[in-house]
N, C-alpha and C positions, 0 to 999 in steps of 0.2 A: 344817463342822468348823470355820468362823470361826463360825458363828451357836452349836455346843456351849459355844465358848469364849466368848465373849461371857455368853451367861446364866449360865454358871458364877461368870464376874468378877462379875456384875451381884447374884448373887444372897451371894458373900461381901460384897461393898461392903456392899449392902442390910442383913447379918447385923451385922456389926461396927457399921454407923449405927445400928441397932436397940437396940444392950450401948450403945453408947455415950448 
């Protein structure tokens, strides 16, 4: 559970960073 949440959060953060 924790790993999945961390992975999703990381991907979302990466997407935002890339967008910027």
